[in-house]
N, C-alpha and C positions, 0 to 999 in steps of 0.2 A: 205442543211440548218438545218433540224432536228438534223443530227449528230452534228453539230457545237453547237446547242443549249444545247444538251445533254452533249457534252464536257465540255461546260461553266459551267454547272450547277454542275457537278462532281468536277471542279476546284474550284468552290467557296464553296461547301460542305467540300472539303479536306481543303482549307485555314482556314474555320471556325473552323473546329475540331482542326486542328493544333494551331491556335491562342488561343482558349478558353482553351484546355488543357495545353499550356504553361503558359498561364496567371493564370490559376488556381493553379499551382504548385508554382508560385512565390507569388500570393496574397494571397490566402486562409490561415488564420493564424491556428497556433497550440493553442488551448486553454487549460487552466488548472485552477483548484482552489486550493488554499492553505488555510490550517487552521492554526491559531498561538494561542499563549497563550491568554488566558481570552476570548476564543470563537471567536476572530477577524478572518476575513477571506480576502482573496485577490483574485479577479477574473483576469486572466491573458490571454492576447491574444499575442503570438509570431509571428512575421513577419520576415521570412527570407530574406537574400539579398545576392547578389554575392559580396564577398569581392574585393574592388579595390587594384590595386598594388600600393605599397607605394614607397618612396623613396628607392634607392639602400641601402641594409643593414638593412631597416626598415620592420617591419612585415606589412601583407596586412592591409588595412583600412576596418573593418567591416560596412556593410550598413544596417544591420537588425534593428528592432525596436520593441519596447514592448508597448502595452497598458494596463494599470491596474486601477482596481477600487479597492479602499479600502473600508472596511466596515464603516469607519467613514464618508463616503461620497465623499472623494477626488478622483480624477482620474488624471493620468498622462499619457502622450504619450512621452517615452523616446528613442532616439537613442542608438544603440549598441556601446559600446566602445571596446577599446583593453583591453585583460585581460588575465593574465598568467594562470588562472585557472577558471572554469565555464563560465558562460556568463553574462557580466556586461552591465548594461544601466544606463545611467545617465542624468539629465538636463544640460543645458548649463554651469552653475556656480558649478555643482556637489553638490549642496545643497541637492539633492535627488537622492539616488542610489538604484537601484534594482538589486540584484545579485543572479542569479540562479545557484545552485551548486547541481547537481544530483536531488535528490528528495526534496531538501531544498531549502530555499530562505532567503536571507538576505536584510533587508530594513534598509538604512541608511539615517538619516536626520542630516546634517551637522556632519557627521562622526560618528554619535551616534545611536544605536539600541534604540528606545525610544517609538514607536507607535505599530509595528507589529514584535513580538519576538517569536523565536521557530517554524518558519513557516515550514509546511510540506506538501508536495502536497496531495491531497486527491483523492482517486480513485473514479471513477464514480459508481453509484448504480448499482449493477448487478442484481437487482430485490429482494424485500424483505429485504433490508438491508438499512433502512432509518436513522438510528442512527450512530453517529460518535463519537469515543473515540480518543483524542489526547494527546500525551506526548511530550511536547516541550523541556523537559530536555534530555531524552534519544534520542528523535527524532524519533517519527513514528506516523502514523494516522492509524486507523482501523474502518471498518464498522460493525455493527452487528444489529440483528434484534429486533423487538418490544419485549417486555416481558422479555427479558433477565436481570438477576440482575448483577450489576458490583461490585466487590470487588478489589479496587485499593490498598489495603494493604495486599493482598494475597501473600502467601508464599507456596512453595512446599516443604514439610517436609519429603518426603520418602527416602532422601538421608540420614538421620539421623542427630542427634544433631550437631550444627555447620555447616551443609552443606546446610542450607536452601536456595532455590532459590527464589528471589523476582520478582513480575510482577503484572499483573492485570488479573483478571478472569471473564469470561462472563458466567455464569450458566443459563442453559435451564430453561424456565418457567414450573410451575407445569402443566399448561394446556397442554404443550407438552408430558408429561409423563403420564398423568391420565389415569386410566384404562389398564396401560401396566406394564411390568416388568422392566421397565427403572427407575432409581434413579433420581428425580429432586433435590436431595440434594447436589451432587457434580459433576453431569454430565455437562460438558461444554468445553470452549474453553479458554485457558489461554495464554498470551504473557509473556514470562519470560527472564530475563537478567542476564547474568553472566559477571561482569566486569573483565577488564584486563586478556583477553584470546588472545594467538596467534593464535591458530587454531580453530575456531568456529566449534563444531562438535555436533551432536546430542546425541551422547553417553556421554556428559558431564551432560545431563539432565535426565538421567534414572538411577533407583536405581539399576539395574542390569548391570553387565558389558556384554553390547551387542556391536557388531561392527556395526558402521553406514555405510549405503551405500549412495552413490550419486545418486539422482532422479531428474528428469526434469518434471516439471508441467507448461504448457503454456508458455514455453520459460524460465522459471525461475528455477535456480538450487538450491536444497536443500540437507543437510545432514539429512538422514532420519533413524529412528529406531523405533520399535514397540515392545510392550511387552503385554501378556496376563497372569494375575495371578487370583487364585481362593481362597476362604476362606469362609467356612461355608455357602455353597449355593449361594455365590455371585461371580460375575465376574467383574474383572477390566481391561480394555483394554486400553492402552496408545499408543498414536501415536505422535512422535516428529519430528517437521520439524524445523531444524536449518537453519538459513541463512549463507552460508560460507562467510568468509572474514568480517564479522561484528566485531567490537570492540567498546563497549561491545558486547558479543555474544548475539544474539536475536534468540529465538526459539518460534515456536508455538506448544502447547500441546493439543490435543484432550484426554479428560479423559471421558471413558464411564463405567458407573457403572450400573450393572443390575442383577437381581435375576435369577437364574436358573429357567426356565418356569415349568419344570418338578415338582418342588418343590411346586408349587401353586395348591389349589384345583382347579379341572377342571371347566373352565368357569369363573374363578374369574377374570383373566387378559388375555390379548393377548400380543403376542410377539411384542415388539417395531419394528419400521420401520427403520432398520438401514441403508438402502440406502438413506431415507430422511434425516436421522440425519447427515450422513457423507457428503451428499450433502450440507446441510446448514453449517456445519463445514468448508468444503472446500471453500465455498464462503466467509466466514469471513476471513479465512487465504489468499485466493487470493486477498482480498481487502487491505491487510497489505501494507503500504508504509514506508520504512526506508530511512533514509539519509545516 
C-alpha cells in the first residue's frame, strides 16, 4: 500500500510539473517597452499562440495577441492578424493597428500615424543607466548615466573638411574625471550616422585607414576598429563599433582623451580608472537599440 501511495504522489508531481511548464510557455507574455517621439511610451505584452491550419492554399491563421498600454492612458487587447512582414495586431474593425517590426513599432489609427510615432523598443536598465535618449527619425534609443552632457548637434570632424559625421555625443561629467589625468572636455560616447551606405563598416568612421574586424559581444555582431594617437603630452584613444547591415550606417564611438601621467607633478593627479570607464561605455553601447 505504501508503494502505491508513493507511486501516485510521484505521478501527481510529474503531471503538475508537465502541466505548469507547458502552461507557462504558452501563457506567460514577452514584455517590452517602446519610446516614441515627444517622449510618449508604449508598454507591451506579447502572447504567442499556435497558428491554426487555414483553408487549402491559404496561410496559417495566427492566434497570438498583444496587450498594450499607451502613455495617453488608453489600453488595448488586440488579436494577431496575418502579415507579410513583422507581427501585426488589430481590433475587429481595424481602426487601431499595432505593428511590431524588428525593434520598431508602428501605431495606426484609421490607417494614420497620429498618436505614437517613431517608436523604438527600449532596453532594460542594466544598472546605472536611468536616462534615455531617443531618435525617432534615424530610429534608435539608448540609455546613459546621470551627469553626462548631451550634444545632439555633434559632428565628428577628424575626417577633414566636408567629411564631418553627424550624431549625438554623451560627454562624461567633470565629477568623473576630477583629480585624474582624464579630460572631461571631450571624453565620451557618441552615436554617429553615415547615410546611404551599402557596406556599414567601422573603417568609415576613423580618420586613419585601418582595417575593421568582425567582433561579437553578447551575441551582437559589430564591425570594430580602434586607434591610439598622441600629441603634446596628450593621448587620444578611439574605439568604433559599427552595426553591420544598417542603412544609414550607425556606429558607436568611444573617445578617450587623457594626459600622459608622467608629465604631471608627482601627487597632483591619479591615473584614471580605465576599466571603470570602458565598462560604463560598454553598458551604454549595449543599451543601444536600432530599427
